[in-house]
N, C-alpha and C positions, 0 to 999 in steps of 0.2 A: 525356451524349450518347454514342451508340454509334459504332463505327468508320465505319459506312455514312454516318451524318450528318456525321461529321468529314471524310470524303472529299468530300462535297458542299460543305461549308463551305470546304475547302481550294481547290476549284475556283473557288468564288465569290470567295474572297480573291485568288487569282491573277488573276482577271479585273479586280478592283478595282485591284490593284497595277499592272497594265498600263495601265489607264485613267489612273491618277494620273501614271504616268511619261509617258504620252502628253501629258497636259496640261502637265506640267513642260517637256517637250521642245519642245512646240509654242509655248508662250506665254512661255518664258524670255526669248527675244530677239525683240522686236517693233520695228517701225519707230517712231521717235519721233513722237508725235502720234496713233498708232493706239491703239484701245482694247485693253486686256488683260483679257479676260473672266474669266480665272482668275489668281490670284496664283501665281507660280512657287514662292515660298517656302512658301506653304500647301500646294501640291501636293507639294513635296519633303517637308515635315513629315508629310503624310498617307501618302506613299509609304513613308517610313522606319517609321512607326507600323504600317502594314499588314505590312511585312516582318517586324517584331518579332512581331506576332501570328501570322504564318504559321510562323515558326521554332518558337514554342511549340506550335502545333497539330501541325506535322510531327513534332516530338519526341514528343509524346503518342501519335500514330499509330504511330510507329516502335517505341516501347516496347511498345505493346499488341499489335503484330504479331509480336513475337518468337516465340511458339509456332508460328506458321505460315510462318516465313520459307522453310523448305524448299519449301512449296507455292507461295509467291509466286515464288521463283527458278525452280522447275520450270515453272510456268506461262509465265513470260517466255521461257525457253529453248525450250520446246515450240512456242511461237508463232513463234519464229525458225526452228525446224526446218521447220515447215509452210510458212512463207513461202518458204524456200529450196527445199524439195522441189517446190513448185508451179512453180518456174522451171527445174527440172532438165530438161536436154535428153535426151529419150527417142527421138530420131529413129532410125528403122530403115528398111531397104530401099534400093533403088537411087536414087541422087541424081546429077543431072548437075551438073558444075562447069565453068564457063567459064574457060578459061585463054587469055588473049590472043585468038587467032583460033580455036583448036581447042577442041572440047568433049571433056571427059573424064568418064567415069562411074565412080562408086565405090559400093560396097555398104556400108551402115552397119549395125552391130548394137549394140543397147543392152544392157548387162548388166542394168540395171534398166529394164524396159519401162514403158510408160505405165500398164498395168493394175496392176503391182506398186507403182509410185509412187503411184497413186491410192488403193490399199488402205492404204499407209503413211500418207498424208495423212488418210484417214478414221479410221484407228486413233488417230493423234495428236490429231485434232480431237475425238474422243470423250473422250479423256483430259483435254484442255483444258477441255471442258465440265464434266466431273466435278469437276475441281479448282476451276473457277470457281464451281460450285454450293457446294462446301465453303467456299470463301472468302466467298461471299455470306452464307452461314449464319453463319460466324464474325463477319463484320462487322456483321451484324444484332443479334447477341446479346452482343457484347463491348463493355463500357462503358469509356470512357476518362475 
């Protein structure tokens, strides 16, 4: 199996783990006399077995990804940079500010204006796309 397939399997396992824990949590304590559609013990056993399978899978993915950790970490951090830059206040110009009863005007100047911010976001998004393509290729052809 390649990394791409392993990542899909990891997501499916995670969903199954959540389902099993939900059954365990929902049907562990039921009112006496009510039906218990799922055994809490079976759900617990399935939950633990799936966790063990996930640990093995994540370990294999982790080991296989060693050659591209720099790209993985860079991708993650660049996504954070873009997210934060998109919220950067670039307000400029005259703004009115209400103080109690009187109105006060002030003029704002942004060192990094909207155009510069948008160019930075675009630059980083292009790099993110390039790294993602490289990782997709690596994941497609790296066998674990």
